[in-house]
Steps between C-alpha positions, in 0.01 A plus 500: 500500500276549201798511268629169636164344464466615137849368424407161644179481313686591181743212564212260569321577179771614248839382648727231365313234702166680515159382403517581126851358471378180656201476254734548214725231624204260543374578156836428346531190698169363371603572134835322552322195652247477220793509239683238710199276484480522126867427476487196718208372284709549190793324672284207595378471138858515355623237763235258394580555139868423569415192690284385214768561240757308715254204565395457141750589237232467218333803642800719395430405135130563552575839654741594221240417237205681652681804659782556264365352167804279454484210254697180446733477189311355218155619623275739308365795691141586390308809629123462487330836513207551734169594356429880520865596486 
């Protein structure tokens, strides 16, 4: 009887669906949910940027100039160094 009791206690605490396994699963679930929230926020930002680019074609040029450093043919590109650099 004692052996059966000890076996059952072992299963409750250390088995595949025991206490510590459940804690590990809950911890992993929380990590995944937090990563999912971050990815959803990034997706919302990208979706809003796509909508803006579709709505205003001029924003494509502005984005290319500011983010990619592109210039139009015939323009002169000038770099102004910042103080302390």
